[in-house]
Residue, then its C-alpha position, 0 to 999 in steps of 0.5 A: x950759668x943761666x942768664x938773668x931773665x924774668x919769666x912770664x905767663x904770657x909773652x909778646x913781641x918785645x919779649x921775643x926780640x929780647x930773647x933773640x938778643x940774649x940768644x945771639x949775645x955773648x953767653x947765649x946760644x953758640x948755635x944762634x950766635x954763629x948763624x947768618x942770613x945765608x946759613x938759615x935762609x932755607x929755614x925761612x922757606x921750610x917754615x913758610x911751607x909749614x904754615x901753608x900745610x897748617x892752612x891746608x889742614x885747617x889746623x888752627x893749633x898748628x897754624x898758631x905754632x907755625x906762624x910763630x916759627x915764621x915770626x922767629x925767622x923775621x926777628x932772627x934776620x932783623x937781629x943780625x942787622x941790628x947788631x951791624x947797625x943797619x936796621x932793626x925790627x922796628x924798621x921792618x915794621x915801619x917799612x911794611x906799615x908805610x907800604x900798606x898805607x901807600x898801596x891802599x889809597x882807597x882806605x887811607x886817602x880819597x881814591x875811590x874803587x868799585x871792586x877788587x880788580x880796581x884795588x889790584x890794578x892800583x896796587x900794581x901801578x903804585x908798586x911800579x911807581x914806588x919801585x921806579x919800574x918804567x916797563x913791564x920787563x922791569x916789573x917781570x924781572x922783579x919776580x924772584x927767580x927763587x920762586x918754584x918754577x911753576x909759580x914763577x912762570x905763572x907770575x911772568x905770564x900773568x904780568x905779560x898778559x896784563x900788559x896786553x901781550x897775551x900768548x897769541x895761540x890757544x893754550x891747548x894748541x901751545x901744549x900740543x905743539x910743545x909735546x910734539x916737538x919732544x918727538x924730535x928729542x927730549x932735552x932740558x929746553x924742550x921739557x921746559x917749554x912743555x912745562x911752560x906751555x902747561x902753565x899757560x893752559x892752567x892759567x888761561x883756565x884759572x887753575x893754579x898750576x902748583x896746586x894742580x901738580x900737588x894734587x896729582x902728586x898726592x894721587x900718585x902717592x896714594x896709587x903707589x901705596x895701593x900698588x905696593x900692597x898688590x900681589x906680584x902678578x898684579x904689579x907686573x901689569x899695573x900702570x902707575x901713571 
């Protein structure tokens, strides 16, 4: 039996909220009704990366679709909390609006800024104040452990450097030292230290380590495609990396 719903030529955010309510309600979709935050948290990550893919491809049609998928995730999680009486989508919107107003005093208040560096500096200071972070360690601890390791390492190093605690060694020497240490034995810790040093090298040279590794992985994929098509005698002497 179909639900009582008015179909439209063009829908808006309120329609999306209502559709999600219907899907989660009795008589709606059994799958949607069974989900909780834990069961669909990976979907959020996947949809976010698909937005990045659309941006990288400069595909506006795909971007439109993937942004909708991300918005669905927000609405889905908000609906779960609304059903429990904790918060709803309006509360989510209210929260982000207030955050944007507070963190842009140069727009919504009488604070003067001269460049984007001052904007970012103000943003960080206000963030630490509103989150009651009294030390750089507390600010660093707020960087989610769930981030990709290269990205998290870059953010931690960046926050440390902004506090004046920049690594006191040349990044090239740092990498070479950690690479040499592996000669004494390859362990999880020694490999991790080498990767952390590589992040420092990238950051100090204004290179995004995630993007750098992604491009090398793309190159490896391309090279492997050529390797796979090569004659067997060529394969025997080929070096992929």
